[in-house]
C-alpha positions as CSV (number, residue, x, y, z in Angstrom):
1,X,-0.1,0.0,-0.2
2,X,1.2,3.6,-0.9
3,X,3.1,5.1,2.3
4,X,2.5,8.8,1.4
5,X,0.3,9.3,4.5
6,X,3.3,7.9,6.8
7,X,5.7,10.0,5.2
8,X,3.5,12.9,6.0
9,X,3.1,12.0,9.5
10,X,6.7,11.6,10.0
11,X,7.5,14.8,8.4
12,X,5.1,16.8,10.8
13,X,6.2,14.8,13.6
14,X,2.7,14.1,14.5
15,X,1.8,12.0,17.5
16,X,-1.7,11.2,16.2
17,X,-2.3,7.9,14.7
18,X,-2.4,7.7,10.6
19,X,-6.2,7.4,10.8
20,X,-6.6,11.4,11.8
21,X,-4.6,12.3,8.9
22,X,-6.9,9.8,6.7
23,X,-10.1,11.6,8.0
24,X,-8.4,14.9,7.4
25,X,-7.9,13.9,3.6
26,X,-11.4,12.6,3.5
27,X,-13.2,15.8,4.9
28,X,-10.9,17.7,2.3
29,X,-12.5,15.7,-0.6
30,X,-16.1,15.8,0.3
31,X,-15.8,19.3,1.3
32,X,-14.1,20.6,-1.9
33,X,-12.8,24.2,-0.6
34,X,-13.6,23.8,3.2
35,X,-11.8,26.2,5.7
36,X,-8.8,25.2,7.9
37,X,-11.3,26.6,10.7
38,X,-13.9,24.2,9.6
39,X,-11.7,21.4,9.0
40,X,-10.5,21.9,12.7
41,X,-14.0,21.7,14.0
42,X,-14.9,18.2,12.2
43,X,-12.0,17.0,13.0
44,X,-11.2,18.0,16.7
45,X,-7.5,19.0,15.6
46,X,-6.2,22.5,16.3
47,X,-5.6,24.6,13.3
48,X,-1.8,24.6,13.0
49,X,-1.7,21.0,12.7
50,X,-4.5,21.5,9.6
51,X,-1.9,24.2,8.1
52,X,0.8,21.7,8.3
53,X,-1.0,19.3,7.0
54,X,-2.0,21.1,3.9
55,X,1.5,22.0,3.2
56,X,2.5,18.7,3.3
57,X,-0.3,17.8,0.8
58,X,1.0,20.4,-1.5
59,X,4.7,19.2,-1.1
60,X,3.8,15.5,-2.2
61,X,1.6,16.9,-5.0
62,X,-2.1,15.9,-3.3
63,X,-3.2,19.6,-3.8
64,X,-2.9,22.8,-5.4
65,X,-2.5,26.2,-3.8
66,X,-3.5,28.4,-6.6
67,X,-5.4,31.3,-4.8
68,X,-7.7,28.5,-3.2
69,X,-6.3,25.5,-1.9
70,X,-7.9,22.4,-3.6
71,X,-7.1,18.7,-4.0
72,X,-5.9,17.8,-7.1
73,X,-6.4,14.8,-9.1
74,X,-3.6,13.0,-7.8
75,X,-4.8,13.7,-4.1
76,X,-8.5,12.6,-5.1
77,X,-7.1,9.2,-7.0
78,X,-5.5,8.5,-3.9
79,X,-8.5,8.6,-1.4
80,X,-10.4,6.4,-4.1
81,X,-8.1,3.7,-4.4
82,X,-6.7,3.9,-0.6
83,X,-9.5,5.4,1.4
84,X,-12.4,3.3,0.3
85,X,-14.2,6.0,-2.2
86,X,-13.6,4.2,-5.6
87,X,-17.4,3.5,-5.8
88,X,-19.0,5.6,-3.4
89,X,-21.8,7.7,-4.7
90,X,-19.8,11.0,-2.9
91,X,-22.9,13.3,-4.2
92,X,-25.6,11.1,-2.4
93,X,-23.2,10.5,0.8
94,X,-22.5,14.2,1.1
95,X,-26.4,15.2,0.8
96,X,-26.9,12.7,4.0
97,X,-25.8,15.9,6.2
98,X,-29.4,17.3,5.2
99,X,-32.3,16.2,7.3
100,X,-34.7,15.9,4.7
101,X,-32.3,13.7,2.3
102,X,-31.3,11.9,5.5
103,X,-35.0,10.8,6.4
104,X,-35.5,10.1,2.7
105,X,-32.7,7.6,2.9
106,X,-33.8,5.9,5.8
107,X,-37.4,5.4,4.5
108,X,-35.8,3.7,1.4
109,X,-33.6,1.5,3.7
110,X,-36.7,0.6,6.0
111,X,-38.6,-0.3,2.9
112,X,-35.6,-2.5,1.5
113,X,-35.1,-4.1,5.0
114,X,-38.6,-5.0,6.5
115,X,-39.1,-8.0,4.4
116,X,-35.4,-9.5,5.6
117,X,-36.2,-8.6,9.3
118,X,-39.8,-10.2,9.2
119,X,-38.1,-13.3,8.3
120,X,-35.3,-13.4,10.7
121,X,-35.2,-16.3,13.4
122,X,-36.9,-16.3,16.6
123,X,-35.1,-15.3,19.5
124,X,-33.2,-17.2,21.9
125,X,-33.8,-16.4,25.5
126,X,-31.4,-18.3,26.7
127,X,-28.7,-16.1,25.4
128,X,-30.7,-13.0,26.2
129,X,-31.5,-12.2,22.7
130,X,-34.2,-9.6,22.2
131,X,-34.7,-8.3,18.7
132,X,-33.5,-4.7,18.4
133,X,-36.0,-2.9,16.2
134,X,-35.6,-2.0,12.3
135,X,-35.7,1.4,13.5
136,X,-33.0,1.2,15.9
137,X,-30.7,-0.5,13.4
138,X,-31.1,2.1,11.0
139,X,-30.1,4.5,13.8
140,X,-27.2,2.6,14.4
141,X,-26.2,2.7,10.7
142,X,-26.5,6.2,10.4
143,X,-24.4,6.8,13.1
144,X,-21.6,4.8,11.8
145,X,-22.1,6.6,8.3
146,X,-21.5,9.8,10.4
147,X,-17.8,8.5,10.3
148,X,-16.2,9.2,6.7
149,X,-13.6,6.6,7.0
150,X,-16.1,3.9,7.1
151,X,-15.9,2.7,4.0
152,X,-12.2,1.4,4.3
153,X,-12.7,0.4,7.8
154,X,-13.0,-3.4,9.0
155,X,-16.5,-3.4,11.0
156,X,-16.9,-6.3,13.7
157,X,-20.5,-7.3,14.9
158,X,-20.0,-9.3,18.1
159,X,-23.2,-10.9,18.4
160,X,-25.7,-9.7,15.8
161,X,-29.2,-11.0,16.7
162,X,-30.3,-7.5,15.9
163,X,-29.1,-7.7,12.1
164,X,-27.6,-4.4,12.1
165,X,-25.0,-6.0,9.7
166,X,-27.5,-6.3,7.0
167,X,-28.7,-3.1,7.5
168,X,-25.2,-1.6,7.3
169,X,-24.8,-3.7,3.7
170,X,-27.8,-2.3,2.5
171,X,-26.6,1.1,3.1
172,X,-23.4,1.0,1.5
173,X,-25.4,-0.8,-1.4
174,X,-27.3,2.1,-1.9
175,X,-24.4,4.4,-1.4
176,X,-22.8,2.4,-4.8
177,X,-19.9,1.0,-1.9
178,X,-18.7,-2.7,-2.0
179,X,-15.7,-4.1,0.0
180,X,-15.7,-8.0,0.8
181,X,-13.7,-7.3,3.9
182,X,-15.8,-4.5,5.2
183,X,-18.4,-6.2,7.2
184,X,-17.9,-9.1,9.9
185,X,-20.1,-11.1,12.0
186,X,-19.1,-13.6,15.1
187,X,-21.9,-15.1,17.0
188,X,-22.6,-18.1,19.0
189,X,-25.9,-18.6,17.3
190,X,-25.3,-20.9,14.3
191,X,-28.8,-20.4,12.9
192,X,-28.4,-16.4,13.1
193,X,-25.3,-16.8,11.2
194,X,-26.6,-19.0,8.4
195,X,-29.6,-16.2,7.9
196,X,-27.1,-13.3,7.8
197,X,-24.9,-15.1,5.2
198,X,-27.8,-16.4,2.9
199,X,-29.5,-12.6,3.2
200,X,-26.1,-11.4,2.1
201,X,-25.7,-13.6,-0.5
202,X,-29.2,-13.0,-1.9
203,X,-28.5,-9.2,-2.3
204,X,-24.9,-10.1,-4.0
205,X,-23.1,-8.9,-1.0
206,X,-20.2,-10.3,1.2
207,X,-20.6,-10.4,5.1
208,X,-17.9,-12.7,6.8
209,X,-19.7,-15.0,9.2
210,X,-18.1,-17.0,11.9
211,X,-19.2,-19.3,14.6
212,X,-17.1,-18.1,18.0
213,X,-17.8,-19.0,21.8
214,X,-16.3,-15.9,23.5
215,X,-16.0,-17.9,26.6
216,X,-13.1,-20.0,25.2
217,X,-10.0,-18.7,24.1
218,X,-9.3,-18.3,20.5
219,X,-6.7,-16.0,17.9
220,X,-8.7,-12.8,18.8
221,X,-7.2,-11.0,15.7
222,X,-6.5,-7.4,16.4
223,X,-7.9,-6.2,13.1
224,X,-11.1,-4.3,13.6
225,X,-11.4,-0.7,13.6
226,X,-15.2,-0.4,14.9
227,X,-16.4,-3.1,17.1
228,X,-20.4,-3.3,17.8
229,X,-21.7,-5.6,20.6
230,X,-25.0,-5.9,22.1
231,X,-23.8,-8.3,25.1
232,X,-25.9,-10.0,27.4
233,X,-27.7,-8.2,30.2
234,X,-25.4,-9.3,33.1
235,X,-22.4,-7.7,34.3
236,X,-20.4,-10.9,33.8
237,X,-21.4,-11.1,30.2
238,X,-20.8,-7.3,29.6
239,X,-16.9,-8.0,31.1
240,X,-16.7,-11.0,28.8
241,X,-18.1,-9.1,25.4
242,X,-16.1,-6.4,26.3
243,X,-12.8,-7.8,26.9
244,X,-13.0,-9.7,23.8
245,X,-14.0,-6.7,21.6
246,X,-10.6,-4.9,23.2
247,X,-8.9,-8.0,22.0
248,X,-10.6,-7.6,18.7
249,X,-9.9,-3.8,18.5
250,X,-6.7,-2.8,15.8
251,X,-5.2,-0.1,17.8
252,X,-5.8,3.1,20.1
253,X,-7.9,4.6,17.1
254,X,-10.6,1.8,17.3
255,X,-14.0,2.3,18.9
256,X,-16.4,0.1,20.5
257,X,-19.9,0.8,20.1
258,X,-21.4,-0.9,23.3
259,X,-25.4,-1.3,23.6
260,X,-26.4,-2.2,27.4
261,X,-29.3,-2.1,29.2
262,X,-30.8,0.3,31.8
263,X,-29.4,-0.6,35.6
264,X,-29.7,0.5,38.7
265,X,-27.3,3.3,40.0
266,X,-24.7,0.5,42.0
267,X,-24.7,-1.1,38.7
268,X,-24.0,1.9,36.8
269,X,-21.2,2.6,38.8
270,X,-20.1,-1.0,38.1
271,X,-20.4,-0.3,34.2
272,X,-18.2,2.9,34.5
273,X,-15.8,1.2,36.9
274,X,-15.2,-1.6,34.4
275,X,-14.4,1.1,31.7
276,X,-11.8,2.8,33.7
277,X,-10.0,-0.4,34.6
278,X,-9.6,-1.3,31.4
279,X,-8.7,2.3,30.2
280,X,-11.4,2.8,28.0
281,X,-12.2,6.5,27.2
282,X,-16.2,7.3,27.1
283,X,-16.2,9.2,24.0
284,X,-20.3,9.4,24.0
285,X,-23.6,8.1,25.8
286,X,-26.9,8.0,24.0
287,X,-29.2,7.4,26.3
288,X,-32.3,5.1,25.5
289,X,-30.8,5.1,22.1
290,X,-31.9,1.0,21.3
291,X,-35.3,-0.1,21.3
292,X,-36.3,-3.9,21.2
293,X,-39.2,-6.4,20.6
294,X,-39.2,-7.9,24.0
295,X,-36.5,-7.4,26.3
296,X,-38.8,-6.6,29.2
297,X,-35.8,-7.3,31.7
298,X,-34.2,-3.9,30.6
299,X,-37.5,-2.2,29.8
300,X,-37.2,-2.9,26.2
301,X,-34.4,-0.1,25.7
302,X,-30.9,0.4,26.4
303,X,-28.0,3.0,26.2
304,X,-25.6,3.2,23.4
305,X,-21.7,3.9,24.6
306,X,-19.2,5.1,22.0
307,X,-15.8,4.1,23.6
308,X,-12.4,4.6,22.2
309,X,-9.6,2.2,22.6
310,X,-6.4,4.0,24.1
311,X,-2.8,2.4,23.7
312,X,-3.0,1.7,27.1
313,X,-6.4,-0.2,27.2
314,X,-6.5,-3.8,27.7
315,X,-8.9,-6.6,28.1
316,X,-9.6,-7.9,31.9
317,X,-9.7,-11.5,30.2
318,X,-6.8,-12.3,28.5
319,X,-7.6,-13.7,24.9
320,X,-5.6,-17.0,25.3
321,X,-8.0,-17.7,28.9
322,X,-11.2,-19.5,29.4
323,X,-14.0,-17.4,31.0
324,X,-15.9,-19.9,33.2
325,X,-18.5,-17.4,34.9
326,X,-22.4,-17.6,34.0
327,X,-23.1,-14.6,31.7
328,X,-26.7,-15.3,30.7
329,X,-29.6,-14.2,32.8
330,X,-31.2,-17.5,32.5
331,X,-28.0,-19.2,33.9
332,X,-27.4,-16.7,37.0
333,X,-31.2,-16.3,37.6
334,X,-33.0,-19.4,36.3
335,X,-36.7,-19.3,36.7
336,X,-40.1,-20.9,35.9
337,X,-43.4,-18.8,36.0
338,X,-46.9,-20.1,36.0
339,X,-50.2,-19.2,34.2
340,X,-53.6,-20.8,34.1
341,X,-56.1,-20.5,31.3
342,X,-59.4,-19.1,32.4
343,X,-61.6,-21.1,30.4
344,X,-60.3,-24.7,31.6
345,X,-58.2,-23.9,34.6
346,X,-55.2,-25.6,33.0
347,X,-51.9,-24.7,34.5
348,X,-48.9,-24.2,31.7
349,X,-45.4,-23.5,32.9
350,X,-43.0,-21.5,31.0
351,X,-39.1,-20.3,31.3
352,X,-36.0,-22.5,32.2
353,X,-35.8,-25.8,30.6
354,X,-39.4,-25.8,29.4
355,X,-40.8,-25.9,25.7
356,X,-42.4,-22.2,25.8
357,X,-39.6,-19.8,27.4
358,X,-41.2,-16.4,27.2
359,X,-44.7,-14.7,27.7
360,X,-44.4,-13.4,23.9
361,X,-44.2,-17.3,22.6
362,X,-47.3,-18.1,24.9
363,X,-49.5,-15.5,23.7
364,X,-48.9,-16.9,20.1
365,X,-50.1,-20.0,21.3
366,X,-53.6,-21.4,22.5
367,X,-54.4,-24.1,25.2
368,X,-53.7,-27.7,24.0
369,X,-57.1,-28.6,26.2
370,X,-59.7,-26.3,25.1
371,X,-58.2,-24.2,22.5
372,X,-58.4,-21.0,24.7
373,X,-56.2,-18.0,24.7
374,X,-56.9,-15.9,27.8
375,X,-54.8,-16.9,30.8
376,X,-53.5,-15.2,33.8
377,X,-50.4,-15.0,35.8
378,X,-50.6,-17.4,39.1
379,X,-46.6,-17.2,40.3
380,X,-43.2,-18.0,39.8
381,X,-40.2,-20.0,41.3
382,X,-36.6,-19.5,41.0
383,X,-34.6,-22.8,40.2
384,X,-31.9,-23.8,42.5
385,X,-29.1,-25.5,40.1
386,X,-26.5,-27.7,41.3
387,X,-22.9,-26.3,41.5
388,X,-20.8,-27.5,38.7
389,X,-17.5,-27.8,40.5
390,X,-15.7,-28.3,37.1
391,X,-16.4,-24.9,36.0
392,X,-16.9,-22.9,39.4
393,X,-14.8,-19.8,39.4
394,X,-12.3,-20.1,42.0
395,X,-12.1,-16.3,43.4
396,X,-9.1,-15.7,45.3
397,X,-9.0,-12.3,46.3
398,X,-8.9,-8.4,45.5
399,X,-5.7,-7.1,44.2
400,X,-5.8,-2.8,44.5
401,X,-3.2,-1.1,42.5
402,X,-2.7,2.7,43.4
403,X,-0.3,5.3,42.1
404,X,0.2,8.1,44.3
405,X,1.2,11.1,42.3
406,X,3.0,14.5,43.2
407,X,3.7,13.4,46.8
408,X,5.9,15.2,49.5
409,X,9.4,13.9,48.1
410,X,10.7,14.5,52.0
411,X,8.5,11.9,53.2
412,X,9.1,9.3,50.3
413,X,12.6,9.8,51.1
414,X,12.2,8.6,54.9
415,X,12.2,5.2,55.9
416,X,10.9,5.9,59.3
417,X,8.0,8.2,57.8
418,X,7.1,5.4,55.0
419,X,7.1,2.5,57.7
420,X,4.9,4.8,59.9
421,X,2.4,5.9,57.4
422,X,2.2,2.2,56.0
423,X,1.6,0.6,59.6
424,X,-1.0,3.2,60.4
425,X,-3.0,2.7,57.2
426,X,-3.1,-1.0,57.9
427,X,-4.3,-0.6,61.1
428,X,-6.9,2.0,60.0
429,X,-8.1,-0.5,57.2
430,X,-8.4,-3.6,60.3
431,X,-5.8,-5.5,58.3
432,X,-3.9,-8.3,60.6
433,X,-0.3,-7.7,60.4
434,X,1.7,-10.8,60.7
435,X,5.3,-9.3,60.1
436,X,6.8,-6.4,58.1
437,X,10.1,-5.2,56.7
438,X,11.4,-1.8,55.0
439,X,14.6,-1.3,53.1
440,X,16.1,2.0,52.1
441,X,18.0,2.4,48.7
442,X,20.8,4.7,47.9
443,X,20.8,7.9,47.1
444,X,17.1,7.5,47.9
445,X,13.8,5.7,47.6
446,X,12.0,3.1,50.0
447,X,10.6,-0.2,49.4
448,X,8.4,-1.9,52.3
449,X,6.3,-5.0,52.6
450,X,3.5,-6.2,55.2
451,X,2.7,-9.4,55.5
452,X,-0.4,-9.8,56.3
453,X,-3.0,-12.5,57.5
454,X,-5.2,-11.5,54.4
455,X,-1.9,-11.7,52.3
456,X,0.2,-8.7,51.5
457,X,0.5,-4.6,51.6
458,X,3.6,-3.4,49.7
459,X,4.8,0.2,48.8
460,X,7.8,1.6,46.5
461,X,8.7,5.2,46.5
462,X,10.5,7.3,43.8
463,X,11.0,10.8,45.7
464,X,12.9,12.0,42.4
465,X,9.4,11.9,40.6
466,X,7.2,12.6,43.8
467,X,5.8,9.1,42.7
468,X,4.7,6.2,45.1
469,X,3.4,2.5,43.6
470,X,1.4,0.7,46.1
471,X,-0.2,-2.7,46.4
472,X,-2.8,-4.4,48.2
473,X,-3.8,-7.9,47.9
474,X,-6.5,-9.4,50.2
475,X,-8.1,-12.8,50.1
476,X,-11.4,-12.0,52.3
477,X,-14.1,-9.4,51.6
478,X,-12.4,-5.7,51.9
479,X,-14.7,-2.9,52.6
480,X,-12.3,0.0,53.6
481,X,-11.0,1.1,49.9
482,X,-12.4,4.7,50.7
483,X,-10.2,4.6,53.9
484,X,-7.1,2.9,52.1
485,X,-7.1,5.7,49.7
486,X,-8.1,8.4,51.7
487,X,-5.2,7.7,54.2
488,X,-2.9,7.2,51.8
489,X,-3.5,10.5,50.0
490,X,-3.5,12.5,53.2
491,X,-0.7,10.9,54.6
492,X,1.6,11.1,51.5
493,X,0.3,14.6,50.8
494,X,-0.8,13.3,47.3
495,X,-2.1,15.9,45.0
496,X,-2.9,13.3,42.4
497,X,-3.5,9.4,42.3
498,X,-5.0,6.6,40.2
499,X,-5.9,3.3,41.2
500,X,-7.3,-0.1,39.5
501,X,-9.0,-3.2,41.4
502,X,-8.5,-6.4,39.8
503,X,-10.2,-9.8,41.0
504,X,-7.9,-12.4,41.2
505,X,-8.7,-16.3,40.6
506,X,-9.1,-18.7,38.2
């Protein structure tokens, strides 16, 4: 592939990823005479970078500066050949920025997709499936089309019972775009994969489908620019799908579009904590963006999070490890519900391991004794499942990693001060001290370890950087995290800190 943009990036001594320059070039192509100020607003890059980029384009004969800066045929050819715009109906794509044209485009998509959506497989509630509405899929597609680099990017749908992949396929077709390496779907539902593959083939398009069980280790190839996922309703399901999405992401410029259900405030905090621990940047949140047929457990709606992968992002579940936790609602909270037909009083049970799994399915049926269709709710029962020792998760403890920054360097140099602080914090947090040892280095720096009945508590100081690294591993329930952080920050006179909480086990 032509490396011109890489040369330009090096000449500019630019720290941004190469995709930032690709986006700038496409905006110049689409906007024709777009000003540096307008380009800065669209790209989020400062005007000096825009100006430097324009100068490099002239130098590499991608643009002319005869009075008005404008891409020349060589620059336009580069965009078409290397950035995915060779077959795109550019005029139609640009017109989508106008609300009237966008609405017309959405109506045309609806007409094309409705027959396909009406034939899609029934939901598998044991996989926490609940079909998103056709309107939701189209909203997701229009959000994707806001990204001018979309036509060259690899897009992964990690679980796609919503058929958004087919909606994107149809949008690409309407815009004249075709790339057999654009759209990928990976899912555990083989019937769904076959349906998507068949529907794409009938429309002379290729959507790359693959069966995958995300609990298992795989070769999670880091090649995708955008990953869309709508995981199970549980926090363990979110953790798994989010970790795998990170493992599939190409680089720090990748985005994860996560759809996840409405939760109670304490669960929202858990979701935010999961983003933070994996160093994901929340770029945007679209509340109640998704609507579903069924999905009553999440109120038939969910939020859409736009997450940016950073250079420090990592998955909490390594790609080469098996994940043994239960991830589906039916596994974690299996229930059966009882209904009684009004005409003959026949009782029917639906739910876990029954032939009828959902109330929506029961409504479609009639009583096999009297043919009646009216029934009333009579109660429910939780199923207590035996523990499967083979796949039981061994939760061994909580590991808290703390970085105290901008500390008092005099305190960090003093072994007696550090020893006193760490012992005092251990006592404040009700930790059971077995023994301890502290060591002072030359010319300065202190390392200390406290052996606890619960595990260990350590510190390492770098006075020259006003920095201390602290590590607490505790193998029983720990409810003193706030006390721990507050005491350390106060006693070390730290002006800034960061911490991560890891659950250790196998």
